[in-house]
Structure formats: C-alpha cells, structure tokens
C-alpha positions as CSV (number, residue, x, y, z in Angstrom):
1,M,254.9,-64.1,-56.5
2,S,255.0,-67.2,-54.3
3,R,254.9,-65.0,-51.2
4,T,251.9,-63.1,-52.5
5,A,250.1,-66.3,-53.4
6,S,250.9,-67.8,-50.1
7,T,249.6,-64.8,-48.3
8,T,246.4,-64.6,-50.3
9,E,245.8,-68.3,-49.7
10,G,246.3,-67.9,-46.0
11,R,243.9,-65.0,-45.8
12,T,241.3,-67.0,-47.8
13,S,241.7,-70.0,-45.5
14,Q,241.4,-67.7,-42.5
15,A,238.2,-66.1,-43.8
16,L,236.7,-69.5,-44.5
17,L,237.5,-70.8,-41.0
18,I,236.1,-67.6,-39.4
19,A,232.9,-67.9,-41.5
20,A,232.5,-71.5,-40.6
21,A,232.9,-70.7,-36.9
22,M,230.4,-67.9,-37.1
23,I,227.9,-70.0,-38.9
24,F,228.3,-72.8,-36.3
25,L,227.8,-70.3,-33.4
26,A,224.8,-68.7,-35.1
27,F,223.1,-72.0,-35.7
28,F,223.9,-73.8,-32.4
29,L,224.1,-70.8,-30.0
30,L,222.5,-67.6,-31.2
31,L,219.4,-69.2,-32.9
32,P,218.4,-71.2,-29.8
33,L,219.0,-68.2,-27.6
34,V,216.8,-66.0,-29.8
35,A,214.1,-68.7,-29.8
36,V,214.1,-68.9,-26.0
37,F,213.5,-65.1,-25.6
38,T,211.0,-65.1,-28.4
39,E,208.9,-67.8,-26.9
40,A,209.2,-66.2,-23.4
41,F,207.7,-62.9,-24.6
42,K,205.4,-64.5,-27.2
43,Q,202.2,-63.5,-25.3
44,G,203.5,-60.2,-24.0
45,I,205.4,-58.9,-21.1
46,G,202.4,-59.4,-18.8
47,A,202.3,-63.1,-19.4
48,F,206.1,-63.2,-18.9
49,G,205.9,-61.4,-15.6
50,Q,203.0,-63.6,-14.4
51,A,204.9,-66.8,-15.2
52,V,208.1,-65.6,-13.5
53,M,206.2,-64.3,-10.4
54,H,204.2,-67.5,-10.0
55,P,204.7,-68.9,-6.5
56,D,206.2,-72.2,-7.7
57,A,208.5,-70.3,-10.1
58,W,209.5,-67.8,-7.4
59,A,210.2,-70.7,-5.0
60,A,212.4,-72.4,-7.7
61,I,214.3,-69.1,-8.1
62,R,214.9,-68.7,-4.4
63,L,216.0,-72.3,-4.0
64,T,218.4,-72.0,-6.9
65,L,220.0,-68.8,-5.4
66,L,220.2,-70.6,-2.0
67,I,221.9,-73.6,-3.4
68,A,224.4,-71.4,-5.3
69,A,225.0,-69.3,-2.1
70,I,225.9,-72.4,-0.2
71,S,227.8,-74.5,-2.7
72,V,230.0,-71.8,-4.2
73,P,231.6,-70.6,-0.9
74,L,232.2,-74.3,0.0
75,N,233.9,-74.9,-3.3
76,V,236.0,-71.7,-2.9
77,V,237.3,-72.9,0.4
78,F,238.0,-76.4,-1.0
79,G,239.5,-75.1,-4.2
80,V,241.9,-72.7,-2.6
81,A,243.0,-75.2,0.0
82,A,243.5,-78.0,-2.5
83,S,245.3,-75.7,-4.9
84,W,247.6,-74.4,-2.1
85,A,248.4,-78.0,-1.0
86,I,249.0,-79.3,-4.5
87,T,251.2,-76.5,-5.8
88,K,253.1,-75.5,-2.7
89,F,253.8,-78.9,-1.1
90,H,254.9,-82.4,-2.2
91,F,253.2,-85.2,-0.2
92,P,252.1,-88.8,-0.8
93,G,248.9,-89.0,-2.7
94,R,249.3,-85.6,-4.4
95,H,248.6,-87.0,-7.9
96,L,245.7,-89.0,-6.5
97,L,244.2,-85.8,-5.1
98,I,244.4,-84.2,-8.6
99,T,242.7,-87.2,-10.1
100,F,239.9,-87.0,-7.5
101,I,239.4,-83.4,-8.3
102,D,238.8,-84.3,-11.9
103,L,236.3,-87.0,-11.0
104,P,233.1,-85.0,-11.5
105,F,234.2,-84.2,-15.0
106,S,234.3,-87.9,-16.0
107,V,231.2,-89.1,-14.0
108,S,227.7,-88.5,-15.4
109,P,225.7,-86.1,-13.2
110,V,222.9,-88.6,-13.1
111,V,225.3,-91.3,-11.7
112,S,226.5,-88.7,-9.1
113,G,222.9,-88.2,-8.0
114,L,222.4,-92.0,-7.7
115,I,225.5,-92.3,-5.6
116,F,223.9,-90.0,-3.0
117,V,220.6,-91.8,-3.2
118,L,222.5,-95.1,-2.4
119,L,224.2,-93.4,0.5
120,F,221.4,-91.3,2.1
121,G,218.2,-92.7,0.6
122,A,215.6,-94.5,2.6
123,H,217.1,-97.9,1.6
124,G,220.6,-96.6,1.3
125,L,223.7,-97.3,3.4
126,L,223.0,-94.5,5.9
127,G,219.2,-94.2,5.3
128,P,218.0,-96.2,8.3
129,W,220.2,-94.3,10.7
130,L,219.1,-91.0,9.2
131,A,215.5,-92.0,9.5
132,E,215.9,-92.9,13.2
133,H,217.3,-89.5,13.9
134,D,214.8,-87.6,11.7
135,I,217.4,-86.3,9.4
136,K,216.3,-85.9,5.8
137,I,218.9,-85.5,3.0
138,I,217.4,-87.0,-0.1
139,F,214.4,-85.3,-1.5
140,A,215.3,-82.2,0.5
141,V,217.6,-79.2,0.3
142,P,220.7,-80.9,1.9
143,G,220.7,-83.5,-0.8
144,I,220.5,-80.9,-3.5
145,V,223.4,-79.0,-1.9
146,L,225.5,-82.2,-1.7
147,A,224.9,-83.0,-5.4
148,T,225.6,-79.5,-6.5
149,V,228.8,-79.3,-4.5
150,F,230.0,-82.6,-5.9
151,I,229.3,-81.5,-9.5
152,T,230.9,-78.1,-9.2
153,F,233.9,-78.5,-6.9
154,P,236.5,-79.0,-9.7
155,F,235.9,-75.5,-11.2
156,V,237.7,-73.3,-8.6
157,A,240.6,-75.8,-8.1
158,R,241.1,-76.4,-11.8
159,E,241.4,-72.7,-12.4
160,L,243.9,-72.1,-9.6
161,I,246.2,-75.1,-9.9
162,P,247.8,-74.2,-13.3
163,L,248.0,-70.5,-12.2
164,M,249.7,-71.2,-8.9
165,Q,252.0,-73.7,-10.6
166,E,253.1,-71.1,-13.1
167,Q,253.6,-68.5,-10.4
168,G,255.8,-70.8,-8.4
169,K,256.8,-70.3,-4.7
170,D,259.3,-67.5,-4.9
171,D,257.0,-64.8,-3.6
172,E,255.8,-66.9,-0.7
173,E,259.3,-67.9,0.2
174,A,260.4,-64.3,0.1
175,A,257.6,-63.3,2.4
176,I,258.4,-66.0,4.9
177,S,262.1,-65.1,4.9
178,L,261.0,-61.6,5.9
179,G,259.2,-62.9,8.9
180,A,255.6,-63.4,7.6
181,N,253.7,-66.3,9.0
182,G,251.5,-68.7,6.9
183,W,248.3,-66.6,7.1
184,Q,250.0,-63.4,6.4
185,T,251.7,-64.9,3.4
186,F,248.4,-66.2,2.1
187,W,246.4,-62.9,2.6
188,H,249.1,-60.5,1.5
189,V,251.0,-62.5,-1.2
190,T,249.1,-65.5,-2.5
191,L,245.6,-64.2,-2.6
192,P,246.4,-61.0,-4.5
193,N,248.3,-63.1,-7.0
194,I,245.4,-65.4,-7.7
195,R,242.5,-63.1,-7.3
196,W,241.6,-62.9,-11.0
197,G,241.8,-66.7,-11.5
198,L,239.8,-67.2,-8.3
199,L,237.1,-64.8,-9.5
200,Y,237.0,-66.7,-12.8
201,G,236.6,-70.0,-11.1
202,V,233.9,-68.6,-8.8
203,L,232.0,-67.4,-11.9
204,L,232.1,-70.7,-13.6
205,C,231.2,-72.6,-10.4
206,N,228.2,-70.3,-9.8
207,A,226.9,-70.7,-13.4
208,R,227.1,-74.5,-13.2
209,A,225.5,-74.6,-9.7
210,M,222.5,-72.6,-10.9
211,G,222.1,-74.5,-14.1
212,E,222.8,-78.1,-12.9
213,F,220.0,-80.5,-13.8
214,G,221.1,-84.2,-13.9
215,A,222.3,-84.8,-10.3
216,V,219.8,-82.4,-8.8
217,S,216.9,-84.1,-10.7
218,V,217.8,-87.5,-9.1
219,V,218.0,-86.2,-5.4
220,S,215.4,-83.5,-5.4
221,G,212.2,-85.6,-5.7
222,H,210.6,-82.9,-7.9
223,I,208.5,-81.4,-5.0
224,R,206.8,-78.2,-6.3
225,G,207.6,-75.2,-4.2
226,E,210.2,-77.1,-2.1
227,T,212.9,-79.0,-4.0
228,N,212.5,-77.8,-7.6
229,T,215.3,-75.6,-8.8
230,M,214.9,-73.4,-11.9
231,P,216.0,-76.1,-14.5
232,L,213.7,-78.7,-12.9
233,H,210.8,-76.2,-12.9
234,V,211.4,-75.5,-16.6
235,E,211.1,-79.2,-17.3
236,I,207.9,-79.6,-15.4
237,L,206.3,-76.6,-17.1
238,Y,207.3,-77.8,-20.5
239,N,206.0,-81.3,-19.9
240,E,202.7,-79.7,-18.9
241,Y,202.6,-77.7,-22.2
242,D,203.0,-74.4,-20.3
243,F,205.4,-73.2,-22.9
244,V,205.2,-69.5,-22.0
245,G,206.0,-70.3,-18.3
246,A,208.8,-72.8,-19.3
247,F,210.5,-70.3,-21.6
248,A,210.0,-67.4,-19.2
249,V,212.0,-69.2,-16.5
250,A,214.4,-70.6,-19.1
251,S,215.0,-67.0,-20.3
252,L,216.2,-66.1,-16.8
253,L,218.8,-68.9,-17.0
254,A,219.7,-67.8,-20.5
255,A,220.2,-64.2,-19.2
256,L,222.4,-65.7,-16.5
257,A,224.5,-67.4,-19.2
258,L,224.9,-64.1,-21.1
259,V,225.9,-62.3,-17.9
260,T,228.3,-65.1,-17.2
261,L,229.9,-64.8,-20.6
262,I,230.3,-61.0,-20.3
263,A,231.8,-61.3,-16.9
264,K,234.0,-64.1,-18.1
265,S,235.3,-62.0,-20.9
266,I,236.0,-59.1,-18.6
267,L,237.8,-61.3,-16.1
268,E,239.9,-62.9,-18.9
269,W,240.9,-59.4,-20.2
270,R,241.8,-58.2,-16.7
271,F,243.7,-61.4,-16.0
272,D,245.6,-61.1,-19.3
273,L,246.3,-57.5,-18.6
274,H,247.5,-58.2,-15.0
275,H,249.5,-61.3,-16.1
276,G,251.1,-59.4,-19.0
277,G,252.1,-56.5,-16.7
278,A,253.6,-59.0,-14.2
279,V,255.6,-60.7,-17.0
280,H,257.0,-57.4,-18.4
C-alpha cells in the first residue's frame, strides 16, 4: 500500500512539474515566437518580402553574416588552442586563463562595448594614433568584429574544456609513443574525439554572434546600410513604427534561433550516442 501510494504521489508530482514547465515555455517562449511571425506576415507575404529585401535590411543581413563569418573562425582557433593548453599542460597562470575565458559571461555587453570605445574611440587611448594613420575601428566593421569576438569567445572553449578533461591524455600519449608528432596527434586523435563538442560550441558561438545587440550597439554608430546588424536594424525600424519591417527582420533571427535549437538537439543526440558508444 505504501509503495503504491508513494508511486502514485511521485507520478502526480512529476505530471505537475512537467505541466508547469510546459506552461512556462508556452508563455515565455512559444507565445512570443508566434507573435513575431504573426506580425511579420500580418500584411501578407508581399509586404514581408519587401521589408526583407529593402536595401538597408539586406545590408544589415550581409553585415551580420560577415561578422559571424569572421568572429566564429577566430573563436574556434582560440577555443581549441586554449582548451588544448588548459587540459593537456600544467603551467603558471592556468587557472587565471580559465577565469579570463569566463570574463565575457560576467561583464555586461554594453560595458564591453564601452571598453573598446575607450581604447579605440576618437578620444580614447589609441584614438589619436589611429586617426593619424587613417585607421577607423569604432563606428566601423572592425569595431563590430572586435566586440563580437569578445562577447562570443568563451563558447567554444567552454564546450571543449570539460570534454577534453573527461577524455584525459591517454590517447594522445599513446599516439606520441607510437611516433606521431604534435600536429599528427591533434589531427588524427584529438580532433576526432572532440568533433561533436566543437560543432556544438561553433553552433552556440554563431547564434550569439548573429544575435548580439548590446556591445555592437555601442561600437557601431548605427549607420544605416553600413554598420547596422540585424538586431540593430530591428530596433531602428521598431522605433520608427515600421512594425512589419521590424518583425520581418526579427522573424529571420527567430528562424535562426529555431534552426539553432534543432541543430543543437541533433548534435547533443549524436554526441551522447558517440560518447555512450565510447564508454561501452
């Protein structure tokens, strides 16, 4: 009797928790998502296409893709190198490096953007020297790249460090004992072992790079057709009461989020499958 009552109570609690979680997701995730797509197509697909293909919107889309195409590979190189160093070697400052990797998670993106303005702005630390050499960073694409790289560089490293710590160094040491050099060990042993974690980190890094607003807003200057990324373009259109245009571009970002979630789920499944097979 007590076992039956305990089981029934457990199932009831489980059902209540699941229901609460689903209600929360529906209210805070699904409902806003539906609202974005509803507003985007409120005046028909023609108005949606016109808003998306507007020169300023198209420039924002191209710039967003460009920023992601530059910042993600840079973060992949940094993330892999930092993870390799932290998990395979013991050196002075190792824990300090881990702390620095987590820094963008604890600093407001707006503050991050202000740091770059203080460094590279017209009245910043390096501003006069840059002006003398006709190098423009703030209110230009280089500043947006720097801000995006800073905000997104923990994602790849933070996915790889726990994975590589769990895997240990046995495979690499075995490869080296068989005569492989450092690059051969990395390409043929380390990289295959971390490929799913690396793809997962790249996915998260790319999603954040394309959706970053705070830091980019500070360093971009909001120049239409030149330094406005998709999130900044959405804000401008909304402030101008162009709701169809704003939600049309926002729906592209929402679609990116959905694709990211699907790809994330697939990568998690593949990683669990590969990891489970490796364990057994």
